[in-house]
C-alpha positions in Angstrom: 203.9 142.6 117.4 201.2 145.2 117.9 198.8 144.0 120.6 196.4 146.9 121.1 193.3 148.4 119.5 193.2 151.4 117.2 195.1 149.9 114.2 193.4 152.3 111.8 196.5 152.5 109.6 196.0 148.9 108.3 192.2 149.5 108.1 191.6 153.0 106.6 188.0 154.0 106.5 186.8 151.5 109.1 184.7 152.5 112.0 186.9 151.9 115.1 185.3 150.3 118.1 188.6 148.8 119.1 190.1 151.9 120.8 188.3 153.5 123.8 188.5 157.2 122.8 186.1 159.9 123.8 183.2 159.9 121.3 183.1 163.7 121.3 186.6 164.0 119.9 189.0 166.7 121.2 187.6 169.9 122.6 188.0 172.9 120.3 190.3 174.6 122.8 192.7 171.7 122.5 192.7 171.8 118.7 193.3 175.6 118.8 196.1 175.2 121.3 197.8 172.7 119.0 197.5 175.0 116.0 198.6 178.1 117.9 201.7 176.3 119.3 202.8 175.0 115.9 205.2 177.9 115.4 206.9 177.1 118.7 208.2 173.7 117.6 211.5 175.5 116.7 212.1 175.5 120.5 212.8 172.6 122.8 209.8 171.7 125.0 209.8 172.9 128.6 211.8 170.4 130.5 209.9 169.0 133.5 206.6 170.3 132.1 206.3 172.9 134.8 203.3 174.8 133.4 201.5 171.6 132.4 202.1 170.1 135.8 200.5 173.1 137.4 197.5 172.8 135.1 197.1 169.1 135.9 197.4 169.9 139.6 194.6 172.4 139.3 192.5 169.9 137.4 193.1 167.0 139.9 193.1 169.3 143.0 196.5 168.1 144.2 199.8 170.0 144.7 201.9 170.4 141.5 204.9 168.7 143.2 202.8 165.4 143.1 202.6 165.5 139.3 204.9 163.9 136.7 204.2 164.0 133.0 205.0 161.5 130.3 204.7 160.7 126.6 201.5 158.8 127.2 200.6 156.7 130.2 202.7 153.9 128.8 205.9 156.0 129.2 204.9 156.7 132.8 204.5 153.0 133.5 207.9 152.2 131.9 209.6 155.0 133.8 208.2 153.8 137.0 209.4 150.3 136.5 212.9 151.6 135.5 213.1 153.9 138.5 212.0 151.3 141.1 213.4 148.2 139.4 211.2 145.9 141.4 212.4 142.3 142.0 208.9 140.8 142.3 205.5 142.3 141.3 201.9 141.3 141.5 199.6 141.9 138.5 195.8 141.6 138.5 194.8 140.1 135.2 193.4 140.5 132.6 194.6 144.1 132.4 196.5 146.6 130.2 199.5 144.6 128.8 202.1 147.4 129.2 202.3 146.7 132.9 203.7 143.3 132.1 206.0 144.5 129.4 207.4 147.3 131.6 208.1 144.8 134.5 209.8 142.3 132.1 212.0 145.1 130.8 213.7 145.3 134.2 213.8 141.5 134.7 211.1 141.5 137.4 209.5 138.3 138.5 205.7 138.5 138.1 203.0 136.9 140.2 199.6 136.8 138.4 196.3 137.2 140.3 193.5 136.4 137.8 190.1 138.1 138.0 187.9 135.1 137.3 184.8 134.7 135.2 183.0 132.7 137.9 183.1 135.9 140.0 182.1 138.1 137.1 185.7 139.3 136.8 185.1 141.4 140.0 188.0 142.1 142.4 187.2 140.1 145.5 189.8 140.6 148.3 193.4 141.2 149.1 195.3 138.2 147.7 197.4 136.0 150.0 200.3 136.3 147.6 200.8 139.9 148.7 203.5 139.4 151.3 206.8 141.0 152.1 208.3 139.6 149.0 206.2 141.8 146.6 207.7 145.2 145.7 205.0 146.5 143.4 201.3 145.9 142.6 199.4 147.0 139.5 195.7 147.5 139.6 193.5 149.0 136.8 190.3 150.8 138.0 188.1 150.8 136.0 189.7 147.7 134.6 190.7 147.5 131.0 189.4 145.4 129.3 186.7 144.1 131.7 185.1 147.5 132.3 184.5 146.8 136.0 184.9 149.3 138.8 186.4 148.1 142.1 184.8 149.5 145.3 186.7 152.2 147.0 186.7 150.4 150.4 188.3 147.4 148.8 191.0 149.5 147.1 191.7 151.2 150.5 192.2 147.7 152.1 194.6 146.8 149.2 196.5 150.0 149.8 196.7 149.3 153.6 198.1 145.9 152.9 200.7 147.3 150.5 201.7 149.8 153.2 202.1 147.0 155.8 204.2 144.9 153.4 206.2 147.7 151.9 204.8 147.3 148.3 204.1 150.2 146.0 200.5 150.1 144.8 200.2 151.4 141.2 196.5 152.2 140.4 195.7 153.0 136.7 192.7 155.4 136.7 193.0 156.3 133.0 189.3 155.6 132.5 188.0 157.1 135.8 186.9 160.3 134.1 184.2 158.3 132.2 182.7 157.0 135.5 179.6 158.7 136.9 180.7 161.4 139.3 179.5 159.9 142.6 180.8 156.5 141.8 184.1 158.1 140.8 184.5 159.8 144.1 183.8 156.6 146.0 186.1 154.4 143.9 189.1 156.6 143.3 192.1 156.4 145.7 193.3 159.9 144.7 192.4 161.2 148.2 195.0 158.9 149.7 197.9 160.5 147.9 198.7 163.0 150.6 198.8 160.3 153.3 200.6 157.4 151.6 204.0 157.1 150.0 203.0 153.6 148.8 200.5 154.9 146.2 201.1 155.9 142.6 198.3 156.9 140.3 198.4 156.7 136.5 196.1 158.9 134.4 196.1 160.2 130.8 194.6 162.8 128.5 194.6 160.2 125.7 191.1 158.7 126.3 189.2 161.5 128.1 190.2 164.3 125.6 190.6 162.1 122.5 194.3 162.9 121.8 196.1 159.5 121.6 198.1 160.8 118.6 199.7 163.5 120.8 200.8 161.1 123.6 200.2 162.7 126.9 199.9 160.9 130.3 200.8 161.7 133.8 201.4 160.1 137.2 200.4 161.3 140.7 202.2 160.5 143.9 202.9 161.9 147.3 206.3 160.2 147.3 208.7 162.9 146.3 211.7 160.6 146.3 210.0 158.2 143.9 209.1 161.1 141.5 212.8 162.2 141.6 213.9 158.7 140.7 211.5 158.7 137.8 212.8 162.0 136.5 216.3 160.7 136.7 215.5 157.9 134.2 213.4 160.0 131.9 214.8 162.0 129.0 214.4 165.8 129.6 212.2 166.6 126.6 209.8 163.7 126.7 206.6 165.7 126.2 206.4 167.8 123.0 205.5 171.5 122.8 202.3 170.6 121.1 201.3 168.0 123.7 202.1 170.3 126.6 200.0 173.1 125.2 197.2 170.7 124.4 197.3 169.4 128.0 197.2 172.9 129.5 194.1 173.7 127.4 192.4 170.3 128.2 193.0 170.7 131.9 190.6 173.7 132.0 187.8 171.8 130.2 185.7 170.7 133.3 182.4 171.3 131.5 183.7 169.1 128.6 184.3 166.2 131.0 180.8 166.6 132.4 179.3 166.6 128.9 181.4 163.6 128.1 180.0 161.6 131.0 176.4 162.5 129.9 176.9 161.6 126.3 178.8 158.4 127.0 176.1 157.2 129.4 173.4 158.0 126.9 175.1 156.0 124.1 176.2 153.3 126.4 172.6 152.7 127.6 171.5 152.5 123.9 174.2 149.9 123.2 173.4 147.9 126.3 169.7 147.8 125.5 170.4 146.7 121.9 173.0 144.0 123.0 170.4 142.6 125.4 168.4 141.4 122.4 171.2 138.9 121.6 171.2 137.3 125.0 168.1 135.2 124.4 169.5 133.4 121.4 169.4 129.7 122.0 171.8 128.7 119.3 174.5 130.0 117.0 174.9 133.5 118.3 174.9 135.3 121.7 176.2 138.3 123.5 176.8 138.4 127.3 177.9 141.7 128.8 180.2 141.6 131.9 181.4 145.2 132.4 180.6 148.7 131.2 181.7 151.2 133.9 183.8 153.3 131.6 183.4 154.2 127.9 183.5 150.7 126.6 181.6 147.4 127.0 183.3 144.1 127.7 181.4 141.0 126.5 181.5 137.4 125.6 180.3 136.1 122.2 181.1 133.7 119.4 184.8 133.1 118.5 185.8 134.9 115.3 183.3 137.8 115.8 186.0 140.5 115.2 187.0 138.9 111.9 183.3 138.8 110.8 182.9 142.5 111.6 185.8 143.3 109.3 183.4 142.5 106.4 181.3 145.4 107.6 184.3 147.7 107.9 184.1 147.7 111.7 187.1 147.2 114.1 186.4 145.4 117.4 189.0 144.6 120.0 189.5 140.9 120.2 190.6 140.3 123.9 192.0 136.8 123.4 195.5 138.0 123.8 194.9 139.4 127.3 196.3 137.0 130.0 193.4 135.2 131.6 191.1 135.5 128.5 190.6 133.3 125.4 188.7 133.3 122.1 185.3 134.8 122.3 186.0 137.8 124.6 185.6 141.3 123.2 185.8 145.0 124.1 183.7 147.5 122.2 184.1 151.3 122.6 181.0 153.5 123.0 180.8 155.7 120.0 178.3 158.2 118.4 174.7 157.0 117.7 175.0 156.5 114.0 178.2 154.4 114.4 176.5 152.5 117.3 173.5 151.7 115.1 175.9 150.4 112.3 177.6 148.2 114.9 174.3 146.7 116.1 173.0 146.2 112.5 176.2 144.3 111.7 175.7 142.1 114.7 172.2 141.4 113.6 173.4 140.3 110.2 176.1 138.1 111.7 173.5 136.6 114.1 171.2 135.7 111.2 174.0 134.1 109.3 175.1 132.1 112.4 171.7 130.6 113.3 170.9 129.5 109.7 
């Protein structure tokens, strides 16, 4: 059963707030790279993605030997689980559901650490459950779906504990490119890659460069042995010619990422200001925002809101199927102004109907 956002195939013509894709769309250079490489699909893709790995290394300012590419971040996650075959893992929840699916595919026992509403879903401290029995820990930063960013100092303490207990810390930073630059530098653990073999970073071109249909993700690690294990369980042509060329073009788009952060912040502030108008409702309808560090907003509202929005041809991510959440929790992508206005207007209409 499909459990994610972005199901535009069953809802053609709908405005999609359910998938957190860059509101600017793909850069022109990426579209041109896809078109120009179309004639090359008569050849197998470059096995190992050597050229793409170098482009990513230049983008991330890491050695190319620390990069591994995949058919989306999901494949990287599954390859990691298959390579390590952890016996027991710790998951911070709610979070991206493919962590759980990947671990279950290798019969791994899972310990759940829930980020709680009473703490605003903020990560508090290293859990006591992280002992010598845990092989792997997954942490999403900024978190999907809560939109909250964990402090860098807390992440470093978590990494230190993993090093002490022998666990591999897997940090998903797929949405980090949307975070304001100074906050990003303080929160990311990328700087620890060269000094720790217990750290694995997950990133993707999917969200930042708006190419989910091409499927392109990557992992970063200073653990050469781990990367070799992953390559051994991954088929040799897992990233297509088109995706590799798109990624090489995207990796040079530094200005595009900067523009993205500015545009996302502008539209996000608009949405947050408009959503604040619904917090004062005393009956029938309300919106309470919890997190918005990336290019989406996580909020609580009335149960059934996503179904109501279908009447207005709007898709909203109902988060009730995330472990640790229930009916009434939602995630809305930050989109262009006209679409954001349409979303707010639909909420106003639903609000009026609810309070009557």
